[in-house]
BALUMNU-888441 format. One line per 4 residues: for each residue x, y, z of C-alpha. Coordinates in steps of 0.25 Angstrom, whole numbers. Example, Ala and Ser with C-alpha at 12.3 -4.5 7.8 and 13.67 -1.06 7.14 Angstrom:
REM BALUMNU-888441
49,-18,31 ~ 55,-4,29
END
This chain:
REM BALUMNU-888441
67,31,28 ~ 60,29,14 ~ 46,26,21 ~ 47,39,29
49,47,17 ~ 37,42,10 ~ 29,46,22 ~ 34,59,22
30,61,7 ~ 16,56,9 ~ 14,65,21 ~ 19,77,13
9,74,2 ~ -2,72,12 ~ 1,85,18 ~ 1,92,5
-12,86,1 ~ -18,91,14 ~ -13,105,12 ~ -2,104,21
8,115,21 ~ 7,130,23 ~ 8,134,8 ~ -2,124,3
-13,128,13 ~ -12,143,10 ~ -14,140,-5 ~ -27,132,-2
-34,143,6 ~ -32,153,-5 ~ -39,145,-15 ~ -51,143,-6
-53,158,-5 ~ -53,161,-20 ~ -64,150,-22 ~ -73,157,-11
-72,170,-18 ~ -76,165,-32 ~ -90,159,-27 ~ -100,159,-38
-113,168,-37 ~ -126,162,-36 ~ -137,170,-44 ~ -152,169,-41
-162,178,-48 ~ -177,176,-50 ~ -189,184,-56 ~ -203,186,-52
-212,184,-60 ~ -205,175,-71 ~ -216,179,-81 ~ -222,193,-83
-226,203,-93 ~ -219,215,-98 ~ -219,227,-88 ~ -221,218,-76
-212,218,-64 ~ -202,207,-62 ~ -195,205,-48 ~ -181,199,-49
-174,193,-36 ~ -160,188,-36 ~ -149,183,-26 ~ -134,180,-28
-126,171,-20 ~ -111,174,-21 ~ -113,187,-28 ~ -100,192,-35
-94,205,-30 ~ -96,211,-44 ~ -111,210,-41 ~ -123,205,-50
-128,211,-63 ~ -143,210,-69 ~ -144,208,-84 ~ -155,203,-94
-168,210,-91 ~ -162,218,-80 ~ -149,224,-78 ~ -139,231,-68
-131,227,-56 ~ -139,220,-45 ~ -137,216,-31 ~ -134,201,-27
-148,200,-23 ~ -161,208,-24 ~ -174,210,-30 ~ -178,219,-42
-191,222,-50 ~ -190,223,-65 ~ -200,226,-76 ~ -202,215,-86
-198,220,-100 ~ -202,215,-114 ~ -209,201,-116 ~ -199,190,-116
-190,183,-106 ~ -183,193,-96 ~ -170,188,-91 ~ -165,194,-78
-151,190,-76 ~ -142,192,-64 ~ -127,190,-66 ~ -118,189,-54
-103,187,-57 ~ -103,175,-67 ~ -117,170,-63 ~ -130,174,-69
-144,170,-67 ~ -157,174,-74 ~ -172,176,-70 ~ -180,175,-83
-194,182,-84 ~ -204,179,-95 ~ -210,193,-99 ~ -223,193,-107
-230,204,-114 ~ -241,209,-105 ~ -256,208,-109 ~ -262,221,-114
-268,230,-104 ~ -283,231,-105 ~ -290,244,-110 ~ -304,249,-107
-313,260,-112 ~ -326,265,-107 ~ -335,276,-113 ~ -349,282,-111
-356,288,-122 ~ -361,298,-119 ~ -355,301,-106 ~ -365,311,-101
-380,307,-101 ~ -393,310,-93 ~ -401,301,-85 ~ -410,299,-97
-399,295,-107 ~ -389,283,-108 ~ -375,282,-112 ~ -366,270,-118
-355,265,-109 ~ -345,258,-118 ~ -332,251,-115 ~ -321,242,-121
-308,236,-117 ~ -296,229,-123 ~ -287,218,-117 ~ -297,216,-106
-305,203,-101 ~ -314,209,-91 ~ -320,223,-87 ~ -327,227,-74
-336,240,-73 ~ -336,249,-61 ~ -341,263,-57 ~ -355,266,-63
-356,251,-69 ~ -351,238,-64 ~ -348,223,-67 ~ -340,215,-77
-341,221,-91 ~ -337,216,-105 ~ -324,221,-110 ~ -332,230,-120
-346,234,-121 ~ -356,246,-119 ~ -368,248,-111 ~ -379,259,-111
-379,267,-98 ~ -390,275,-92 ~ -391,282,-78 ~ -403,286,-71
-395,295,-61 ~ -387,307,-64 ~ -372,307,-61 ~ -358,304,-65
-355,289,-67 ~ -341,282,-70 ~ -341,269,-78 ~ -328,261,-75
-323,248,-82 ~ -310,240,-79 ~ -306,230,-89 ~ -296,219,-86
-287,210,-94 ~ -273,203,-94 ~ -266,216,-95 ~ -273,223,-83
-285,232,-81 ~ -290,244,-88 ~ -300,254,-82 ~ -310,264,-89
-321,273,-85 ~ -332,282,-91 ~ -340,293,-84 ~ -355,296,-86
-362,308,-83 ~ -377,307,-81 ~ -386,319,-79 ~ -401,320,-76
-409,319,-88 ~ -416,332,-93 ~ -431,331,-96 ~ -431,331,-111
-445,330,-114 ~ -458,340,-114 ~ -472,337,-117 ~ -479,340,-130
-494,342,-131 ~ -503,343,-143 ~ -516,350,-139 ~ -525,361,-144
-514,371,-141 ~ -514,383,-131 ~ -525,393,-130 ~ -526,401,-143
-520,390,-152 ~ -534,388,-158 ~ -534,373,-157 ~ -521,367,-161
-519,354,-167 ~ -506,345,-168 ~ -497,355,-161 ~ -487,350,-151
-485,359,-139 ~ -474,360,-129 ~ -470,369,-118 ~ -458,377,-118
-451,385,-107 ~ -443,398,-111 ~ -435,406,-102 ~ -427,419,-102
-413,414,-105 ~ -405,410,-92 ~ -417,413,-83 ~ -429,406,-76
-439,416,-83 ~ -446,406,-91 ~ -460,403,-97 ~ -466,390,-102
-474,391,-115 ~ -483,379,-118 ~ -489,375,-131 ~ -477,378,-139
-478,370,-153 ~ -467,359,-154 ~ -462,361,-168 ~ -452,351,-174
-452,359,-187 ~ -446,372,-182 ~ -434,376,-173 ~ -434,385,-161
-444,390,-150 ~ -454,401,-154 ~ -464,406,-144 ~ -476,416,-145
-472,429,-138 ~ -486,429,-133 ~ -484,417,-124 ~ -471,422,-117
-471,430,-105 ~ -465,444,-106 ~ -457,441,-93 ~ -449,430,-101
-442,441,-109 ~ -434,433,-118 ~ -421,440,-123 ~ -421,444,-138
-411,437,-147 ~ -404,446,-157 ~ -398,444,-171 ~ -383,446,-174
-386,461,-176 ~ -391,462,-162 ~ -406,464,-167 ~ -417,457,-160
-420,444,-168 ~ -433,441,-174 ~ -437,428,-180 ~ -447,422,-190
-451,408,-188 ~ -457,402,-201 ~ -466,390,-201 ~ -474,383,-212
-486,389,-205 ~ -481,403,-203 ~ -471,411,-195 ~ -467,416,-181
-461,430,-179 ~ -454,434,-166 ~ -442,437,-158 ~ -430,429,-156
-428,428,-141 ~ -419,419,-132 ~ -424,409,-121 ~ -421,397,-113
-431,386,-119 ~ -434,375,-109 ~ -442,362,-112 ~ -441,350,-102
-427,351,-96 ~ -421,356,-109 ~ -417,370,-110 ~ -412,378,-122
-405,390,-116 ~ -405,404,-123 ~ -411,400,-137 ~ -418,409,-146
-433,407,-148 ~ -443,415,-156 ~ -454,424,-148 ~ -465,424,-158
-472,438,-159 ~ -462,444,-149 ~ -467,458,-145 ~ -453,464,-145
-453,477,-154 ~ -442,471,-163 ~ -451,460,-168 ~ -464,468,-170
-464,466,-185 ~ -464,453,-192 ~ -454,453,-204 ~ -462,451,-217
-451,440,-220 ~ -457,432,-208 ~ -472,435,-209 ~ -472,431,-224
-470,416,-219 ~ -485,415,-217 ~ -494,414,-204 ~ -489,421,-192
-489,410,-181 ~ -485,420,-170 ~ -498,418,-162 ~ -504,407,-153
-516,405,-162 ~ -507,404,-175 ~ -496,395,-169 ~ -505,387,-161
-494,387,-150 ~ -487,396,-141 ~ -474,394,-148 ~ -466,384,-157
-455,375,-152 ~ -446,372,-164 ~ -439,359,-161 ~ -435,354,-175
-422,349,-181 ~ -414,362,-181 ~ -408,370,-171 ~ -411,384,-176
-423,389,-184 ~ -415,395,-195 ~ -400,390,-193 ~ -388,394,-201
-396,401,-212 ~ -401,412,-202 ~ -387,412,-195 ~ -380,416,-208
-390,425,-214 ~ -402,434,-212 ~ -414,425,-218 ~ -427,433,-220
-438,427,-212 ~ -431,421,-201 ~ -422,430,-191 ~ -423,445,-190
-416,456,-183 ~ -427,465,-177 ~ -427,479,-172 ~ -439,489,-170
-448,479,-177 ~ -440,478,-189 ~ -434,465,-192 ~ -424,461,-203
-419,447,-207 ~ -406,443,-199 ~ -397,432,-197 ~ -397,424,-184
-386,417,-177 ~ -389,402,-174 ~ -387,404,-159 ~ -398,415,-160
-408,408,-169 ~ -421,402,-163 ~ -417,388,-160 ~ -423,374,-157
-422,373,-142 ~ -419,358,-142 ~ -406,361,-148 ~ -402,369,-136
-405,359,-126 ~ -393,354,-118 ~ -395,339,-120 ~ -407,335,-128
-404,344,-140 ~ -404,335,-152 ~ -418,334,-155 ~ -431,329,-149
-442,319,-149 ~ -457,321,-150 ~ -467,311,-146 ~ -482,312,-147
-493,301,-146 ~ -501,296,-158 ~ -513,303,-163 ~ -524,296,-170
-533,300,-181 ~ -543,306,-171 ~ -533,315,-165 ~ -531,319,-150
-534,331,-142 ~ -520,332,-136 ~ -507,324,-137 ~ -495,324,-127
-481,321,-132 ~ -467,323,-128 ~ -455,332,-134 ~ -442,325,-130
-429,333,-132 ~ -417,326,-138 ~ -415,314,-146 ~ -408,301,-141
-403,310,-129 ~ -412,303,-118 ~ -420,290,-117 ~ -433,297,-121
-428,303,-134 ~ -421,291,-141 ~ -424,288,-156 ~ -428,273,-156
-435,267,-168 ~ -438,281,-175 ~ -433,283,-189 ~ -424,294,-191
-427,304,-203 ~ -416,313,-206 ~ -420,327,-210 ~ -413,337,-219
-407,351,-216 ~ -422,356,-216 ~ -427,345,-207 ~ -435,338,-218
-436,324,-224 ~ -445,318,-235 ~ -459,313,-234 ~ -465,305,-246
-480,306,-246 ~ -489,300,-257 ~ -477,299,-266 ~ -472,313,-264
-459,316,-256 ~ -459,329,-248 ~ -444,331,-245 ~ -446,343,-235
-454,335,-225 ~ -453,337,-210 ~ -459,333,-196 ~ -465,345,-189
-472,344,-175 ~ -476,359,-178 ~ -485,355,-189 ~ -499,351,-185
-501,340,-195 ~ -495,332,-207 ~ -494,342,-218 ~ -492,337,-232
-497,339,-246 ~ -508,329,-251 ~ -519,335,-260 ~ -527,323,-258
-530,326,-244 ~ -542,335,-241 ~ -538,348,-234 ~ -546,354,-223
-554,366,-227 ~ -547,379,-225 ~ -534,372,-219 ~ -521,365,-222
-525,352,-215 ~ -531,339,-222 ~ -545,335,-219 ~ -546,321,-226
-560,314,-225 ~ -554,303,-217 ~ -541,301,-210 ~ -529,298,-220
-518,288,-217 ~ -506,293,-225 ~ -492,289,-226 ~ -479,296,-230
-464,292,-230 ~ -453,301,-223 ~ -439,300,-228 ~ -427,305,-221
-420,317,-228 ~ -407,308,-229 ~ -415,296,-234 ~ -411,288,-222
-425,284,-217 ~ -439,283,-223 ~ -452,279,-217 ~ -467,280,-219
-476,289,-210 ~ -491,285,-209 ~ -500,296,-205 ~ -515,301,-204
-522,313,-208 ~ -535,316,-202 ~ -546,326,-205 ~ -542,339,-198
-556,344,-197 ~ -562,331,-192 ~ -554,332,-179 ~ -560,336,-166
-557,350,-162 ~ -551,345,-149 ~ -540,337,-157 ~ -526,342,-156
-518,331,-161 ~ -522,324,-175 ~ -516,318,-187 ~ -519,329,-197
-512,334,-209 ~ -512,345,-219 ~ -507,351,-232 ~ -494,358,-233
-499,369,-243 ~ -495,372,-257 ~ -482,379,-256 ~ -470,374,-263
-462,370,-250 ~ -474,364,-244 ~ -475,354,-255 ~ -462,347,-251
-464,343,-236 ~ -472,334,-228 ~ -475,340,-214 ~ -476,329,-203
-483,337,-192 ~ -486,334,-178 ~ -496,322,-182 ~ -483,315,-186
-478,315,-172 ~ -490,308,-166 ~ -486,294,-162 ~ -471,296,-165
-458,299,-158 ~ -452,310,-167 ~ -438,314,-165 ~ -431,327,-170
-416,326,-171 ~ -410,340,-173 ~ -399,345,-183 ~ -384,342,-179
-388,330,-170 ~ -385,316,-172 ~ -395,306,-165 ~ -396,291,-167
-385,292,-177 ~ -392,301,-186 ~ -389,316,-188 ~ -400,326,-187
-409,332,-191 ~ -419,321,-191 ~ -432,316,-187 ~ -435,302,-181
-448,296,-179
END
């Protein structure tokens, strides 16, 4: 009996341990369901790349196992509710460590990205100075860059280039050209370009001849002649006049009326009052009287359109009588025999023959208002004054260059040279080793000869000799020229008006009378006379030009770093 009872007890315990009985079984199944509902989320998140720079794109990828019903939340370097899996692009912010955290229920995971400051972007600049040239000119192409390690050229140039530099560019062909440059560094690539416009070069030179002059000139000596074409403004009615005296000591074109065809019919220029304008051109050797008329003036390919010129001895009734304030200037140069030329081309340092003085007031002996043969002094606007044609050229308008070959003491029967327009504007008119001599507002500088300084000295191609004072040199009988018994070797020193340069000039003076009658170019000189003004200048006439390149840079122009007016030789 006792044994059976123990077995029953053991059995009951076994059954309880095994979950026997309906009530115990129900309780065990309920606990299992609750455990399954509370499974822990598994959060996985990654970033690509894991190291980048500010502003770059980062791709985040994530996946969540056992996601909670409450969803997942982004925090740190991103934010908002996100799905349990996905991909998202974000932009890297400030330098440092960017933490992209994903929280799902009580579980979080983070993808860390190292963000650095990006390298600076490169910059590049490209310039052409000047950007417009002719085929006879050059320009400088300059470039510079920052934050770049290499540069590559394209377009009108090519190849690898330094990160900064400059080159001289010329073009034998006309057209438009683009120079491009790409410079690369750690921060990327920068591009720049510059455009160059090239036009065909104008012919900027014309011939100079020194000969015995035109028929009727009575055997000229040391007179440089050029040919000039004049046209009725804006038309093709033109006439070319040869043997016009080239004069660096005056300003404007003056032609003898006797050398112009009546068919040319140049229009008259009027004063501010509307009267026909007359003009008196005064020179050391005399005067010219005539009408002011308008013309297009052409030399080589250069054109000065619609400028005022003087027609000497104009037959118009308004100019029939020469005012006494003009004729009192000395010899009338208004004929071929007196002038030794068919006209005078004044290409000196100034733009007008009188300037602002005559524009502001009536100055006796210069411009006149003429009617019915009676002329009275008149003011004249700058735009109507007789003007240096070079100043009105479109390109080569800042001065000129005169080149003539050397002439020995025996002289030459003829000489050929070149008049080149512009200074430092084309390859044929560049100042090289020549010295610059600044001139004052009158176009003068100083010359020291035998211990005396002449402060109003000048260079004048229109003077046919060296003219200076020296009582020790014998004069020719009945004239102003010197006739030394033998050739003189002399020297003087020229000094710029501002003192910036000084240099000796060696020259010869031969016996004028001893030259052969066929000689037209010679090293001759003469006295300047006895007037008070003549005692203060040394006139470097045409013989000074022989064997030299002589530049004239006009007023209001800066060439080779020096402001005009100045000479260079």
